[in-house]
C-alpha positions as CSV (number, residue, x, y, z in Angstrom):
1,M,0.1,0.0,-0.1
2,K,1.3,3.5,-0.7
3,V,0.5,5.9,1.7
4,I,1.4,9.8,1.4
5,L,1.7,11.9,4.1
6,T,1.8,15.7,2.4
7,A,3.0,18.7,4.2
8,I,2.9,22.2,2.3
9,N,5.3,24.4,4.3
10,A,5.6,28.2,4.4
11,K,9.4,28.1,3.4
12,Y,11.7,25.3,1.9
13,I,13.8,25.7,5.1
14,H,10.8,24.8,7.3
15,S,9.9,21.1,7.9
16,N,6.6,19.5,9.4
17,L,7.2,17.8,12.5
18,A,3.5,16.5,12.6
19,V,3.9,14.2,9.5
20,Y,7.3,12.8,10.6
21,C,5.6,12.0,14.0
22,L,2.9,10.5,12.2
23,R,5.1,8.2,10.3
24,A,7.3,7.3,13.2
25,Y,4.4,6.3,15.4
26,A,2.9,3.9,12.7
27,K,6.2,2.0,12.8
28,P,4.7,-1.5,11.5
29,Y,3.4,0.5,8.1
30,R,6.6,2.8,7.9
31,E,7.9,1.3,4.9
32,E,4.6,2.0,3.0
33,I,4.6,5.7,4.4
34,T,6.2,8.4,2.0
35,I,6.4,12.0,3.4
36,A,6.0,14.6,0.5
37,E,6.9,18.1,1.4
38,Y,6.4,21.2,-0.5
39,T,6.1,24.9,0.0
40,I,3.7,27.6,-0.7
41,N,5.8,29.1,-3.3
42,Q,5.3,26.2,-5.6
43,Q,2.7,26.2,-8.4
44,T,-0.3,23.9,-7.1
45,D,-0.2,22.1,-10.6
46,D,3.4,21.1,-9.7
47,I,2.3,19.8,-6.5
48,L,-0.7,17.9,-8.1
49,M,1.5,16.3,-10.9
50,D,4.1,15.1,-8.4
51,L,1.4,13.6,-6.2
52,Y,0.0,12.0,-9.4
53,K,3.3,10.4,-10.4
54,Q,3.4,8.8,-6.8
55,K,0.2,7.0,-7.5
56,P,-0.9,6.9,-3.7
57,D,-3.5,4.5,-2.3
58,L,-4.1,6.7,0.5
59,L,-3.4,10.4,0.6
60,C,-3.3,12.6,3.8
61,F,-2.7,16.5,4.3
62,S,-1.7,18.2,7.3
63,C,-3.4,21.6,7.5
64,Y,-2.8,24.8,8.9
65,I,-3.6,28.4,8.4
66,W,-0.8,29.1,6.0
67,N,-1.3,26.2,3.8
68,I,-5.2,25.4,3.7
69,E,-6.1,27.3,0.6
70,Y,-3.4,25.3,-1.4
71,V,-4.8,22.2,0.3
72,E,-8.1,23.1,-0.7
73,S,-7.2,23.9,-4.2
74,I,-5.5,20.2,-4.5
75,L,-8.5,18.5,-3.1
76,R,-10.5,20.0,-5.7
77,E,-8.4,18.5,-8.6
78,I,-7.2,15.2,-7.0
79,K,-10.4,13.4,-6.9
80,K,-10.6,14.1,-10.6
81,L,-7.5,12.0,-11.3
82,F,-8.2,9.4,-8.5
83,P,-11.8,9.1,-8.1
84,A,-11.7,6.1,-5.6
85,L,-8.6,7.6,-3.7
86,P,-9.4,7.7,0.3
87,V,-8.1,11.4,1.3
88,W,-7.7,12.4,5.1
89,L,-6.9,15.8,6.5
90,G,-5.5,16.6,9.9
91,G,-4.3,19.5,11.9
92,P,-5.4,22.6,13.8
93,E,-7.1,24.2,10.5
94,V,-9.5,21.2,10.1
95,S,-9.8,19.8,13.7
96,Y,-12.5,22.1,15.4
97,D,-15.0,22.5,12.5
98,A,-14.5,18.9,10.9
99,Q,-18.1,18.4,10.0
100,D,-18.2,21.7,8.0
101,V,-14.8,20.6,6.3
102,L,-16.6,17.4,4.9
103,K,-19.6,19.2,3.9
104,R,-17.5,21.7,2.1
105,F,-15.5,19.0,0.3
106,P,-17.2,15.9,-0.7
107,Q,-13.5,14.6,-2.0
108,V,-12.7,14.4,1.5
109,T,-13.0,10.8,3.2
110,G,-12.6,12.2,6.8
111,V,-10.6,14.2,9.4
112,I,-8.1,13.2,12.1
113,K,-9.0,15.6,15.0
114,G,-6.1,16.8,17.4
115,E,-3.4,14.8,18.2
116,G,-3.0,12.3,15.3
117,E,-0.4,9.8,16.1
118,E,-2.5,7.1,17.7
119,T,-5.5,7.7,15.5
120,F,-3.1,7.6,12.2
121,L,-2.0,4.2,13.5
122,E,-5.6,2.8,13.8
123,L,-6.7,4.3,10.7
124,M,-3.7,2.5,9.1
125,D,-4.8,-0.6,10.8
126,Y,-8.3,-0.4,9.0
127,Y,-6.9,0.1,5.9
128,H,-5.0,-3.2,6.2
129,G,-8.1,-5.0,7.3
130,K,-7.0,-5.1,11.0
131,K,-10.2,-2.9,12.1
132,D,-13.7,-3.7,10.7
133,D,-15.1,-0.2,10.8
134,L,-14.2,3.4,11.1
135,S,-16.8,3.8,14.1
136,Q,-14.3,1.7,16.1
137,I,-11.5,4.7,15.9
138,D,-11.8,7.5,18.2
139,G,-10.6,11.1,17.2
140,I,-12.1,11.3,13.7
141,T,-14.9,12.9,11.7
142,W,-15.6,10.6,8.8
143,R,-17.9,10.1,5.7
144,S,-20.0,7.0,4.5
145,G,-22.0,7.9,1.4
146,E,-24.0,10.9,2.4
147,T,-23.6,10.3,6.1
148,I,-20.9,12.4,8.4
149,T,-20.2,10.8,11.6
150,D,-18.4,12.5,14.2
151,N,-16.6,10.1,16.8
152,P,-15.5,11.1,20.1
153,W,-12.0,13.0,20.6
154,R,-9.4,10.8,21.5
155,P,-7.7,11.3,24.9
156,V,-4.2,12.9,24.8
157,M,-1.4,10.6,24.8
158,D,1.8,10.1,26.7
159,L,4.4,12.2,24.8
160,S,7.3,10.0,25.9
161,K,5.6,7.5,23.5
162,V,6.2,9.2,20.4
163,P,9.2,8.0,18.7
164,F,12.1,10.4,17.9
165,V,11.8,11.4,14.2
166,Y,15.2,12.4,13.4
167,D,17.2,9.2,12.7
168,H,17.9,10.1,9.0
169,M,19.2,13.5,9.1
170,E,19.9,13.6,5.2
171,D,16.3,14.4,5.1
172,F,16.6,17.8,6.9
173,Q,19.6,19.2,5.2
174,H,19.5,23.1,5.3
175,K,16.3,23.0,7.3
176,I,15.3,24.2,10.6
177,I,15.0,21.3,13.2
178,Y,11.6,21.3,15.3
179,Y,11.5,19.5,18.4
180,E,8.9,19.1,21.2
181,S,9.9,18.5,25.0
182,S,6.1,19.3,26.2
183,R,2.5,19.4,24.6
184,G,-0.1,21.8,25.9
185,C,0.1,24.9,27.8
186,P,-1.0,26.1,31.5
187,F,-2.4,29.2,30.2
188,S,-5.7,30.2,28.7
189,C,-5.1,33.0,26.1
190,S,-8.3,33.3,24.3
191,Y,-6.6,33.9,20.9
192,C,-4.9,30.5,21.0
193,L,-6.0,27.0,20.4
194,S,-3.8,25.7,23.1
195,S,-6.2,27.2,25.6
196,I,-8.6,24.5,24.5
197,D,-6.6,21.6,25.7
198,K,-5.7,21.9,29.3
199,C,-3.5,18.7,29.5
200,L,0.0,19.9,29.9
201,R,2.7,16.8,29.4
202,F,6.3,16.6,29.3
203,R,8.7,14.2,27.5
204,D,10.7,12.0,29.8
205,L,14.0,14.0,30.3
206,S,16.0,10.9,29.9
207,L,14.7,10.9,26.3
208,V,15.1,14.7,25.7
209,K,18.8,14.6,26.8
210,K,19.5,11.6,24.4
211,E,17.8,13.4,21.5
212,L,19.2,16.7,22.3
213,Q,22.7,15.0,22.1
214,F,21.9,13.6,18.7
215,F,21.6,17.2,17.5
216,I,24.7,18.4,19.2
217,D,26.8,15.4,17.7
218,H,25.4,16.1,14.1
219,K,26.1,20.0,14.6
220,V,22.7,21.0,13.5
221,P,22.6,24.8,13.1
222,Q,19.3,25.4,14.7
223,V,16.8,23.4,17.0
224,K,13.4,25.1,17.5
225,F,11.7,23.9,20.3
226,V,7.7,24.0,19.6
227,D,6.7,23.9,23.3
228,R,4.1,26.7,23.9
229,T,5.6,27.9,27.2
230,F,8.9,26.2,27.6
231,N,9.8,27.4,31.2
232,C,6.4,26.5,32.6
233,N,7.9,23.6,34.7
234,R,11.1,25.2,36.1
235,T,12.5,21.6,36.9
236,H,12.1,20.5,33.1
237,A,13.6,23.7,31.8
238,M,16.3,23.9,34.1
239,A,17.5,20.4,33.2
240,I,17.4,20.9,29.6
241,W,19.2,24.3,29.9
242,R,22.0,22.8,32.1
243,Y,22.5,19.9,29.6
244,L,22.7,22.3,26.6
245,K,25.4,24.4,28.7
246,E,27.4,21.7,29.6
247,H,27.3,19.9,26.1
248,D,27.5,22.7,23.9
249,N,29.2,22.3,20.5
250,G,29.9,25.8,19.8
251,V,27.6,25.7,16.7
252,T,24.1,24.6,17.4
253,N,21.4,27.3,18.3
254,F,18.3,26.4,20.4
255,H,15.0,28.5,20.2
256,F,12.6,28.6,23.0
257,E,9.1,30.2,23.7
258,V,9.2,31.3,27.2
259,A,7.2,33.6,29.9
260,A,10.0,35.8,30.9
261,D,8.2,36.8,34.1
262,L,8.2,33.1,35.2
263,L,12.5,33.1,35.2
264,N,14.0,33.2,38.5
265,E,17.3,34.3,39.6
266,E,18.6,30.6,39.3
267,E,17.4,30.4,35.5
268,L,18.8,33.7,34.9
269,Q,22.1,33.1,36.3
270,L,22.2,29.7,34.3
271,I,21.6,31.3,30.8
272,S,23.7,34.4,31.6
273,D,26.9,32.0,31.5
274,M,26.0,30.4,28.1
275,R,27.9,30.8,25.0
276,P,26.6,33.8,23.1
277,G,24.2,32.3,20.3
278,L,23.6,29.0,22.2
279,I,20.0,29.9,22.9
280,Q,17.5,32.4,21.9
281,L,14.3,33.1,23.5
282,E,10.9,34.3,22.2
283,I,8.7,36.2,24.5
284,G,5.1,37.0,23.8
285,V,4.1,40.4,25.6
286,Q,1.0,40.8,23.1
287,S,0.0,44.0,25.0
288,T,1.1,46.1,28.0
289,N,-2.6,47.3,28.6
290,P,-3.9,45.8,31.7
291,E,-7.3,45.6,30.7
292,T,-6.6,43.9,27.4
293,I,-4.2,41.6,29.5
294,R,-7.2,40.5,31.6
295,E,-9.8,40.2,28.9
296,I,-7.7,37.7,26.8
297,H,-7.2,35.8,30.1
298,R,-3.5,36.2,29.8
299,T,-1.2,36.0,32.9
300,M,1.6,38.7,32.5
301,D,3.5,41.1,34.7
302,F,5.0,43.4,32.2
303,K,6.9,45.4,34.7
304,K,8.8,42.0,35.8
305,V,9.0,41.1,32.2
306,A,10.8,44.4,31.3
307,G,13.2,44.1,34.2
308,I,14.2,40.5,33.2
309,V,14.6,41.4,29.6
310,K,16.9,44.3,30.4
311,K,19.0,41.8,32.9
312,I,19.3,39.3,29.9
313,N,20.4,42.2,27.6
314,E,23.3,42.9,29.9
315,G,25.0,39.6,29.3
316,H,25.1,40.4,25.6
317,N,24.5,36.4,25.0
318,I,21.0,35.8,24.3
319,H,19.1,36.9,21.6
320,Q,15.5,38.1,22.7
321,H,12.6,38.4,20.1
322,L,9.6,40.2,21.6
323,D,5.9,40.0,20.1
324,L,2.9,42.3,20.1
325,I,-0.3,41.5,18.6
326,A,-2.7,44.3,17.2
327,G,-6.3,43.9,17.1
328,L,-6.9,42.7,20.9
329,P,-9.8,44.0,22.8
330,Y,-9.9,47.2,24.7
331,E,-6.7,48.3,22.7
332,D,-6.9,51.3,20.3
333,L,-4.3,53.0,18.5
334,Q,-3.0,55.3,21.3
335,S,-3.1,52.1,23.8
336,F,-1.1,50.0,21.1
337,A,1.3,52.9,20.9
338,S,1.9,52.8,24.4
339,S,2.6,48.9,24.4
340,F,4.8,49.5,21.5
341,N,7.0,52.2,23.3
342,D,7.0,49.9,26.3
343,V,8.3,47.2,24.6
344,Y,10.9,49.0,22.2
345,K,12.3,50.7,25.6
346,V,13.6,47.3,26.7
347,R,15.4,46.7,23.3
348,P,15.1,43.6,22.2
349,E,17.0,42.1,19.2
350,Q,13.7,41.9,17.6
351,L,10.2,43.3,18.1
352,Q,7.7,41.4,16.1
353,L,4.4,43.6,15.5
354,G,1.9,40.9,14.5
355,F,-1.8,40.9,14.0
356,L,-4.4,38.9,15.4
357,K,-5.6,35.7,13.6
358,V,-8.9,34.6,14.7
359,L,-8.6,31.0,14.8
360,K,-11.6,28.6,14.4
361,G,-12.5,27.1,17.9
362,S,-10.7,29.7,20.0
363,H,-12.4,31.9,22.7
364,M,-11.8,34.9,20.5
365,E,-13.8,33.7,17.7
366,K,-16.8,33.2,20.2
367,K,-16.4,36.6,21.3
368,K,-16.1,38.5,18.0
369,H,-19.6,40.0,17.9
370,E,-18.9,41.4,21.5
371,Y,-15.7,42.9,20.2
372,G,-16.9,44.2,17.1
373,L,-14.2,42.0,15.6
374,V,-14.2,41.7,11.8
375,Y,-11.5,39.8,9.9
376,K,-10.9,38.0,6.8
377,D,-12.9,35.2,5.7
378,T,-9.6,33.4,4.0
379,P,-6.7,32.2,5.9
380,P,-5.0,33.3,8.1
381,Y,-8.2,34.9,9.2
382,E,-6.3,38.4,9.9
383,V,-8.2,41.0,11.9
384,L,-9.4,43.8,9.6
385,Y,-10.9,46.0,12.3
386,T,-12.4,46.1,15.8
387,K,-14.7,48.5,17.7
388,W,-11.6,49.9,19.4
389,L,-9.3,49.8,16.3
390,P,-10.8,51.1,12.8
391,Y,-9.2,49.7,9.4
392,E,-7.7,53.4,9.0
393,D,-5.6,52.7,12.1
394,M,-5.0,49.0,11.2
395,M,-3.6,50.5,8.0
396,T,-1.2,52.7,10.1
397,L,-0.1,49.7,12.0
398,K,0.8,47.6,8.7
399,S,2.9,50.7,7.6
400,I,4.7,50.7,10.7
401,E,5.2,46.9,10.9
402,N,7.0,47.2,7.7
403,M,9.2,50.2,9.0
404,V,10.1,48.2,12.0
405,E,11.2,45.0,9.8
406,I,13.5,47.2,7.6
407,Y,14.8,49.7,10.3
408,Y,14.7,47.6,13.5
409,N,14.4,43.9,13.2
410,S,17.4,43.8,10.4
411,G,19.5,45.2,12.9
412,Q,21.3,47.0,10.3
413,F,20.6,50.6,11.3
414,A,21.0,50.2,15.1
415,N,23.1,53.2,16.0
416,T,21.5,55.7,13.7
417,M,17.8,54.6,14.8
418,E,18.7,55.0,18.3
419,Y,20.1,58.7,17.8
420,L,17.1,59.5,15.8
421,E,14.5,58.7,18.3
422,H,15.7,62.1,19.9
423,E,14.0,64.1,17.0
424,F,10.6,62.4,18.0
425,S,8.0,62.2,20.8
426,S,8.4,58.4,21.0
427,P,9.7,55.6,19.1
428,F,6.0,54.9,17.8
429,H,5.5,58.3,16.5
430,M,9.2,58.0,14.6
431,Y,8.1,54.7,12.8
432,Q,4.8,56.2,12.1
433,C,6.4,59.3,10.4
434,L,8.8,57.0,8.6
435,G,5.7,55.1,7.3
436,N,4.2,58.2,6.2
437,F,7.1,59.3,4.4
438,Y,7.5,56.0,2.3
439,E,4.0,56.3,1.2
440,E,4.4,60.1,0.4
441,K,7.4,59.1,-1.8
442,G,6.1,56.1,-3.2
443,Y,8.6,53.9,-1.7
444,H,6.6,51.6,-0.1
445,K,5.4,50.2,-3.8
446,M,9.0,49.2,-4.7
447,N,11.5,46.8,-3.4
448,H,14.9,48.4,-2.5
449,S,18.2,47.2,-2.0
450,R,19.9,47.7,1.3
451,I,21.9,50.7,0.1
452,A,18.8,52.2,-1.0
453,S,17.2,51.7,2.4
454,Y,20.1,53.7,3.8
455,E,19.7,56.3,1.3
456,I,16.1,56.6,2.0
457,L,16.7,57.0,5.7
458,E,19.3,59.7,5.1
459,E,16.6,61.5,2.9
460,F,14.0,61.0,6.0
461,I,16.8,62.4,8.3
462,C,17.3,65.6,6.3
463,R,13.5,66.2,6.8
464,Y,13.2,65.9,10.6
465,A,16.7,66.7,11.8
466,G,18.4,70.2,11.9
467,N,21.3,71.0,9.6
468,E,23.6,71.0,12.1
469,S,23.3,67.3,13.2
470,L,23.2,65.9,9.6
471,P,27.0,65.5,9.5
472,L,26.6,63.3,12.6
473,Y,23.8,61.4,11.2
474,R,25.7,60.7,7.9
475,E,28.6,59.3,10.1
476,L,26.4,57.3,12.0
477,L,24.7,55.7,8.6
478,T,28.2,55.2,7.4
479,Y,29.3,53.4,10.8
480,D,26.1,51.3,10.8
481,L,26.7,50.3,7.0
482,Y,30.4,49.3,7.7
483,L,29.5,47.5,10.8
484,R,27.7,44.9,8.5
485,E,29.6,44.7,5.2
486,N,33.0,45.9,3.8
487,I,31.3,47.9,1.0
488,K,33.3,49.0,-1.9
489,N,31.1,51.5,-3.7
490,R,30.1,53.9,-0.9
491,P,26.4,55.6,-1.0
492,S,26.6,59.4,-1.7
493,F,25.9,60.6,2.0
494,S,29.5,58.6,2.9
495,G,31.4,60.9,0.7
496,E,34.8,60.0,-0.5
497,Y,37.0,57.3,1.5
498,T,38.1,59.2,4.4
499,V,41.4,57.6,4.7
500,N,43.8,58.2,1.9
501,K,46.6,55.6,0.6
502,D,49.7,57.2,2.2
503,E,47.7,57.3,5.8
504,L,46.8,53.5,5.2
505,Y,50.3,52.5,4.1
506,D,51.5,54.2,7.2
507,L,48.9,52.5,9.5
508,Y,49.6,48.9,8.2
509,D,53.6,49.3,8.0
510,N,54.5,51.6,11.0
511,I,51.6,52.2,13.4
512,L,49.6,48.8,13.8
513,P,52.8,46.6,13.9
514,K,54.2,48.5,16.9
515,N,50.9,48.1,19.0
516,R,50.6,44.7,20.6
517,E,46.9,44.7,20.4
518,L,46.7,45.7,17.0
519,S,49.9,44.1,15.3
520,A,47.7,41.0,13.8
521,Y,45.8,43.4,11.7
522,A,48.9,44.3,9.9
523,N,49.1,41.0,8.2
524,K,48.1,41.2,4.7
525,N,46.0,38.1,4.8
526,L,43.7,39.9,7.4
527,R,43.7,43.5,5.6
528,K,40.9,42.0,3.1
529,M,38.9,41.0,6.1
530,S,38.8,44.3,7.7
531,H,38.1,48.0,6.9
532,I,39.5,51.2,8.4
533,E,37.4,54.6,8.4
534,K,38.1,57.9,10.0
535,F,35.0,59.5,11.7
536,Q,34.8,63.2,12.7
537,F,32.5,62.1,15.5
538,D,33.0,59.5,18.3
539,V,30.3,57.2,16.6
540,A,31.3,54.2,18.6
541,G,31.1,56.3,21.7
542,D,29.2,59.3,22.8
543,G,28.9,60.8,19.5
544,S,30.9,63.8,20.5
545,R,33.0,66.0,18.0
546,K,36.2,64.3,18.1
547,E,38.1,62.7,15.4
548,T,38.3,58.8,15.6
549,L,39.9,56.2,13.6
550,L,38.2,52.7,13.7
551,L,38.9,49.4,12.3
552,F,36.0,46.9,11.5
553,D,37.0,43.3,11.6
554,Y,34.7,41.0,9.4
555,Q,36.2,37.9,10.9
556,K,35.1,38.5,14.3
557,R,31.5,39.2,14.3
558,D,29.0,39.4,17.0
559,P,27.1,36.2,17.0
560,L,23.8,37.8,18.2
561,N,23.6,41.0,15.5
562,R,26.5,39.8,12.9
563,Q,28.0,43.2,13.5
564,A,31.9,43.4,12.8
565,Y,34.2,43.6,15.6
566,V,35.4,47.4,16.0
567,V,38.8,48.3,17.1
568,R,39.4,52.0,18.2
569,I,42.9,53.0,16.6
570,W,42.9,56.2,18.1
571,R,40.5,59.2,19.1
């Protein structure tokens, strides 16, 4: 029997942990099961042709908000090619309205609801004649002729019984590795489907350590834990973090989603001693409006979160990614601006401005009329407006989101943007004005090179900064530019190269060799991997008017922000 588990991912570098878990758990049938992974960037015709060539006897799709439209498009056509082919769907996008899915798509045989490992194994038993009837399988909604039957949901399983899926690493070359050490969540956030299932379970730590060692031994670039709140069990989290610290291979990065206000001094001390880049933390703030936090059933003390994020920042060894959600109840534009400024003030490496997705089955969906919550009918069901936030304000936030991605999250303009804040009433106001500037000039309709983004920012600065400060801003832009790349073609705002050939020869032949700390840079092989620039301001210090000569070392980059190591030759 030829069984295909189909995953359509958002990007090529992603993999679908769910389908690999299904195949691994259905061990008696593993040789019959093929995993077919595609991306939403591929033509549906190409996916359809590839599936046709494989001639499946049973076809299954993993369904999420980012791929459901692609799955539905394929469903409409696949039965024309295979009229008798059983087709099953699974995943969060079909689990909570399974009967409606089957009514909409007569091509679909059934839906696996919720966790799928045990259900899929029993489904395989059925198709191999080991079960007489689909009514014997919990966790499915299925079709028999014109009749749709909704079987009971299956009780959640012991997570330690799910086999490890990464025994063949060649299947995951150049892809992010996803791993789960727990399922479920202790919190009840109204916008999240994890709030429906209260059963929080942890994988046995002996298994976790063994599996993490496998990743470490294979020097996997990144492992992303999919645990909803990794540190909700302190003993579990500490054991894993200690293991990673003690077995660090100097290469692998581990990503965790955490509740920052749950971190205690012992945990903070442990992670403060880790190699820079060993772990990174994603922290969901969502809003700092207390009324909003209460209404969405979230537990968070932002004052405590801010203090912890700042403390972690001091170690300069952990990348922190903080999230906000636009469109939550009781949050208007002014309130969201306050949330934005609160989070921006703690200086995470990335600030993700996201927009509410109204998921089927969530508590947020049930309250949509009360909130005046209007959202798109098509996936990912993103909010259009609420009774607090009209569509005009939502468009403003979309513009700000784009500016934050370019000028903050890229990390390419860090020093310039920090100094530029002083020209505006708040960071939110700065990005709002920048977004308006892009639209006024029509820049929002174009794709820009990195150099063009610098030039646009310089044009923006010329409008809002005084003439006397423009020389400093242009040097800050040049400094930020060389922190990331040893460019040869300088943008116009940088002017001519500031160090002439005679000065450069004198530095390499006479000055650097005589300085114990700088002598290595006189080596001819290292010269190509460095850049020397003269500034009229101390851009790497306090910005005072003081001529400074800096060397940018591109071999020694900061593991968190990828900036070159900067050596001050003189000031």
